[in-house]
matplotlib code that plots the C-alpha trace (Angstrom):
import matplotlib.pyplot as plt

x = [-14.3, -17.4, -19.3, -16.8, -17.0, -20.8, -20.6, -18.0, -20.4, -23.2, -21.1, -20.2, -23.9, -24.7, -21.8, -23.1, -26.6, -25.2, -23.3, -26.6, -28.3, -25.5, -25.7, -29.5, -29.2, -26.5, -28.8, -31.7, -29.5, -28.4, -32.1, -32.9, -30.1, -31.4, -34.8, -33.4, -31.5, -34.7, -36.5, -33.7, -34.0, -37.8, -37.3, -34.7, -37.0, -39.8, -37.6, -36.4, -40.0, -41.0, -38.0, -39.0, -42.6, -41.2, -38.9, -41.7, -43.8, -41.0, -40.4, -44.0, -44.0, -40.8, -42.3, -45.4, -43.3, -41.2, -44.4, -45.8, -42.5, -42.5, -46.1, -45.2, -42.1, -44.3, -46.7, -43.9, -42.5, -45.9, -46.2, -42.7, -43.6, -46.7, -44.7, -42.1, -44.8, -46.2, -42.7, -42.3, -45.6, -44.8, -41.4, -43.0, -45.5, -42.7, -40.8, -43.8, -44.5, -40.9, -41.0, -44.1, -42.6, -39.4, -41.0, -41.0, -44.4, -45.3, -47.9, -50.8, -50.6, -52.5, -55.9, -56.0, -56.7, -60.2, -60.4, -63.4]
y = [-100.0, -98.2, -101.4, -103.3, -100.6, -100.9, -104.7, -104.3, -102.0, -104.4, -107.2, -105.2, -104.6, -108.3, -109.3, -106.8, -108.3, -111.8, -110.6, -109.2, -112.5, -114.5, -112.2, -112.6, -116.4, -116.3, -114.2, -116.6, -119.5, -117.8, -117.2, -120.8, -121.9, -119.5, -121.0, -124.4, -123.3, -121.7, -125.1, -126.8, -124.4, -124.8, -128.6, -128.3, -126.0, -128.5, -131.4, -129.3, -128.5, -132.2, -133.1, -130.3, -131.6, -135.2, -134.0, -132.1, -135.2, -137.3, -134.7, -134.8, -138.6, -138.6, -136.1, -138.3, -141.3, -139.5, -138.2, -141.8, -143.2, -140.5, -141.4, -145.1, -144.4, -142.3, -145.2, -147.6, -145.2, -145.0, -148.8, -149.1, -146.6, -148.6, -151.8, -150.1, -149.0, -152.6, -154.0, -151.5, -152.4, -156.1, -155.5, -153.7, -156.5, -159.1, -157.2, -157.1, -160.8, -161.6, -159.4, -161.1, -164.6, -163.7, -162.1, -164.4, -165.4, -163.9, -165.9, -163.8, -162.7, -165.0, -163.7, -161.9, -164.1, -163.7, -163.3, -163.9]
z = [22.5, 23.7, 23.3, 25.4, 28.0, 28.1, 28.3, 31.2, 33.0, 32.4, 33.7, 36.9, 37.5, 37.1, 39.4, 41.9, 41.6, 42.0, 45.1, 46.5, 45.8, 47.5, 50.4, 50.6, 50.4, 53.1, 55.4, 54.7, 55.6, 58.8, 59.7, 59.0, 61.2, 63.9, 63.5, 63.9, 67.0, 68.4, 67.8, 69.6, 72.5, 72.6, 72.7, 75.5, 77.5, 77.0, 78.2, 81.2, 82.1, 81.9, 84.1, 86.6, 86.8, 87.2, 89.9, 91.6, 91.6, 93.0, 95.7, 96.7, 96.8, 98.9, 101.2, 101.6, 102.3, 104.9, 106.7, 106.6, 108.1, 110.7, 111.7, 111.8, 114.0, 116.3, 116.6, 117.4, 120.0, 121.7, 121.7, 123.2, 125.9, 126.7, 126.8, 129.1, 131.4, 131.6, 132.2, 135.1, 136.6, 136.3, 137.9, 140.8, 141.3, 141.2, 143.8, 146.0, 145.5, 146.4, 149.4, 150.7, 150.0, 151.8, 154.8, 157.8, 158.6, 162.0, 163.9, 164.9, 168.5, 170.9, 171.9, 175.2, 178.1, 179.5, 183.2, 185.2]

ax = plt.figure().add_subplot(projection="3d")
ax.plot(x, y, z, "-o")
ax.set_aspect("equal")
plt.show()
């Protein structure tokens, strides 16, 4: 009976040791999973950083295009202003030409009579 009792104690110690080993393996597995998650997060951060850089570049390009369009619109406005000024001058000249054409031609007054 004492031998059985010793074997039982020995078996309890071995089971306890196996439980510690299983617990250690489980902890290692959890750490590996955490490492995998950390790698996933690092990859996600890298992807987000790449997208942020791409977005920043796109924003700068869009800003440049907007400034270029603004400059072109300003040039067109200046050209339109010049054309409007030319049309106004031509309209005034046309009015003056019409006024001269419609004015009755008045004969010049006769020269004063010379008396001797």
